N, C-alpha and C positions, 0 to 999 in steps of 0.2 A: 962917192956915195950916190946911190941911185936917187933920182928925183921922183917925187910923187906923181909928177905928170906922166912919167913913163908907165906907171901902174894903171893910170886912167886912160892912156892913149887909145882911142877908138874902141875901147872895151876888149882889146886883144887879151888882156890878162885873164879876164873871166871866161873868154871864149876858149883859150887854151886849156884852162882848168876843166871846163865843162866837157870839152871834147875828149880829153884824156880820161876823165872820170867815166864817161860813157863807154869808152874802149875798155877800161879796166873792169867795169861791171859786166860787160858782155863777155869778156874773156873768162872771168870767174864763173859766170853763168854757164858758159859752154863747157868749162872744165868739170863743173859739178854735174851737169846734165849727162855728159858722156859716161860718167860712172854708173848711172842707173838705167839709161835708155838711149835710143838713137835720137839725136836732136831733130825735132819736127818730123819724126818717123823715118828719116832718111838713113839707110843702113851704111853710114860712112865707116871706113876702116878704123879700127881701134876705138869704137864707141860701144855703149852698152857693156861696159867692162865687167861689172858684177854679174849680170845674167849669163854672159858668154863664158865666164871663167868660174861659174859656180862650183863645178865638180873639182876643179883644181884648188879652189879656195877651201873646199871641204876637206880634201886630202891634206892640204897644208895645215889647216886648223887641227885635224886629228893628229897629225905628226907633231905639231907644236905642243898640244896637250900631253901627248904620250912622252915626249922627250923632256919637257920642262916642268910638268906638274906631277905626273904619275911616276915619281922617282923617290927612293927612300930618303934622300937628302932633304927633300921638301916636305914630304908627308909626315914622316915619323916625328921630327921635332915639333911640328904643329900639333900632332896628336898628343904628345906628352904634355905640351903646354895647355891643351884644352881640358885635360883631366876628364876624359870621357866617363870613366867609372864613377867619379864623384858626381858628375851631372846626372848619370843614370840613377844613382842612389838618391839624389835629391828629388828627382822626378818620381821615383817609386814611393818616397816618403810623403808626398803631397796627399792631403786628405781625400781629394777626389781621384787620385791615381790608383791607390792600393785597391779600393773596391773594383775599379774598372779592370785592373790586371787580374784580380781574383776571378771576376766573371769570365774573362778570356780563358783562364786555366780551367775553370769548371766546365765551360762550354766545350772545350777541347776534350776533356776527360769523358764527358757524357757522350760525345760523338764517337770516341774510341770504344767506349763500352757498348754503344749501340751497334757499331760495326763488328764487334766481336761475336754477335749473335748471327751474323750472316753465315750461311752454310758454306759457301765457297771459301770465305776467309778462314772460317774455323777449320775446314779440311786442309787448307794450305798451311796454316800454323801447325796443326797436328802433324802433318807430313814433314814439314821442315824441322820442327823441334824434335820430332821423333827420330828423324835421320841423324840429327846432331847428337841427340842423347845416346843413340846406339853406338856411335863412334867415339863418344866421350869416355875416357877412363876415369870413373868417379871414385875409385878407391883412394888414390892419393889425396884429392881434395877433401873427401870424407874424413880421412885420417887427420888431416891438418885441422879441420873444423873441430873434431873431437879433442885434439890436443889443445887448441886455443880455449875451448870451453871448459876444460878440466885442469888447466895449469895456471890460469890467472887467479889473482887474489879474489876477484869477484866471484869466480866459479865456486870457491870454497864456501862462501857465504850462501850462494844460491843452493848448492848441494845440501848444506846443513839445514836450510830452510825447508827444502823438499822432504828430507828425511824426517825432520821434526813434524811436518804436516802428516806424513804417512803414519808415524808413530802415534800421533794424537788421534788420527782417524781410527786406527785399530783399537785403541783403548776405548774410544767412544762407541764403537760398534761391536763389542764383544758378544753381546746378546744375539745380534743378528748372525754373527759368524757361528756361534754355537748352534743356532737353529739350522743353518745351512749344512753344517757337518751332520747333524742328526737326520736331516732329510735325505742325505746322500749315503748314509750308512746302511749296512745290511740289517734286516729286521731282527735277526737273532742276536745282534750285538747289544748288550745292555746300554742304556742311555748314560749311566754313570761313566762307563768307559769312553763313550763318545765325547762327553764333556771333558774328561781328562785329556783325551787326544787333542781336542780343540784348544784346551787351555795350554797344553804343552807347545802346540804349534804357535799360538799367539805369543806366549811368553818368550819362546825362542826367537821369533821374528822381532819382537820389541827389543830384546836384548841385543840382537845384531844391529838393529837400527840405532839403538842408543850408543853402541860402541862406534858405529860409523860416524856419529856426530862428533866424536872426540878425534881431533886432528892427528894426534900422535899414537892412537890405538893401533893394535896389530891388525884388526879388521880393516881400518882405514888405510894402512900401509899396503895390505894385500889388494885392496880395491884399486889403489893408485898403480900398483904393479901390474894388475890385470889390464887396466886401461892403457898403460904405457905399452904393454905387449900387444894389445889390439891395434894401437896406433902404428906401432912398428910393422906389424904384419900387413896392415892396409897400405902402408907406404913402400914396403920393400919386398913382401912375399908375393911371388908370382902366382902361387896356388890360391892365396886369399883374394888376390885381384881377379883371378878367373872366376872364383865363386861369386864375387860381387857383380861381375859382368853378366854372368848367367842369370843371377837373380834379377838384375835390372832389366835384362831383355825379356825375361819371363813376365815381369810386371807390365812392360810396355806392350807386349803382345796379347795380354789378357784383355778380352773385350769388356769384362765386368769392371776392371780397373779403369779403362778408358771411359766407360759410361759414368762411373762414379766421379772421375775428375771433371768430366763435362757438366754433370749435374751440379757438382759443388761450385764450379766456376759460374754457372748460370745463376745460382742462388746468390753468390757473392756479388756478381755484377749488378743484379737487380737491386740488391740491398744498397750498394754504393750509388746507383742511379737515384734511388729514393732519397738517400742522404744528401746528395748534391742538389737535388731539385727542391729541397726544403730550405727556404731562406734563413731559418733559425737553427739549422743543423750544426752539429759540432764540426763536421767536415768542412763546411764553408768557413766557419770561424777559424779553423786550423789553417786553411789555405791563406786567409787574410792575414793572420798572425805571421805565417811563414814569409809572406811578401814583405811585411814591415820589418821582420827580423833580418831578411836578406838585405834590405836597404840600409839598416843600421850597421850590419857587418861590413858591407861594402864601403861605408863611410868611416867607420871607426877601427876596423880590424886591418892593420897594415898588411898582414900576410894575404888575406883575401883580396884586398885592394890590389896588391902587387900581382897576384895570380891572374885576376881578371884583366889587368892591364896587359899582362903577357899574352893572354888569349886574344885580346883585341889586336895586339901587335902582330901576332901570327896570322890572323885573318887579313889584316891590311897587307902583310907581306905576300900573302897569296894573291892579293889583288894586283901586285906588280907583275906577276907572271901573265896576267891577262891584259896588260896595258896595250899590247899590240892589237888585240881584238877590240878594246875600247876605242882606240884610234880609228880602226876600220869602221866601227859603229858610228862614230861622229861623222866620218866621211860619207857613209851610206845615208845617214839622216839628212845631211845637207844636200846630197845628190837627189834625194826624193822630194826636196822642196820645190814648189812652183817658182820659176825664175821671176816672173812678173810680180808675184805676191811678195817674194823676198825683197825685191827692189823697192816696191811701194812701202813696205813696212819699215825698211831701213831709212828710207827718205822721210817717212813720217816721224820716226823716232829722232832723227837728226835734224828735223825741220828747222828749229830755231837756230841751231848752229850754222846750218847751210845759209840761212838768210843773212846772218851776221858776216859770213864769208863773202857773200855778194856785196853787202854794204861796205865792208872793209875794202874789197877790190875797187869799188867806185871811189871811195875816199882816197885810198892810196894812189889810184890813177890820177885823180884830180890834183893831188899834191905834187906828184911827179911831173904832170903837165905844166903846173905853175912854176915849178923849179926849173924846168927846161926853158920856159919863156924868159924867166929872170936871167938865166945864164946867157941866153942868146942876146938879151939887151945889154948885159954887162960886157959882152965881148965885141959889141959893135960901136 
């Protein structure tokens, strides 16, 4: 067993510890300093490692992010766990969010409407849309639209309502119709005959409309047959399609038609702009309600939730195709950093840890020096 006098002999124990601690602290100070700068400004080899290798570090960092972070195995599971759609729905449903999103949408719509009045934009749209419409074969789509509008159960109800309205209008305006017939009749035809002709026309029209309201009547069957024949011609007949194409091109080339469409659009856009500018308008309330309805559907409707998640996944998948460019972007950003600034900021961020490293080096050095001294005494 070592005697206590050995530990106190001439203070060598404390001297060895202090000497080794200073050496350990200086070694750690030098090791840390050479990471960020040249010690004492002397450009020794393999010093100022971070500034001198900044570009290589940037490339390595970009490659590391590209290969270890921007991969489907890492991103997609985290995306599914995050439930991005649910978070977006919750954000949209917040009382302060829905009005803000509504204002964004309204501002965008107002800017689009204002841009539509620009002469150059209007000419561009007219030229582009006109060229597309001239090459578009509208007969088959038109036939399909007529087929859908006339074969669904709802179309029967709508058709019957229209026919009923027309029949009621004729009955309510018989006097005006009689007067119109008399005004357009020849002077030598007696008014009694004019009234009989008008009455016969109106009675016949009312009878036809009445039978059209009956779903199984002969007139209704003939009407359906005629519509079906029209749809078939629009979708299959080359002659009918050529007629529709010629009519369409004639309308597109007619300057009066173009002027009417432009005027109608100007009036409509002005009206929409006024509606959107009014804080109490129905348009603004409708957009606000639509935002809330979208948030509710995203949260409660499983189908919509799944579809939005699929869209987000496709967008994220597209991101993987650009991961090489993202890695290059990171390398470029790091390369453009000022080397001295980067070193100073890293040293500032890691300041407390670096001080602990130096302190630990001093303590460990002192302990190792004391241990060496004790071993040297024990072996003598």
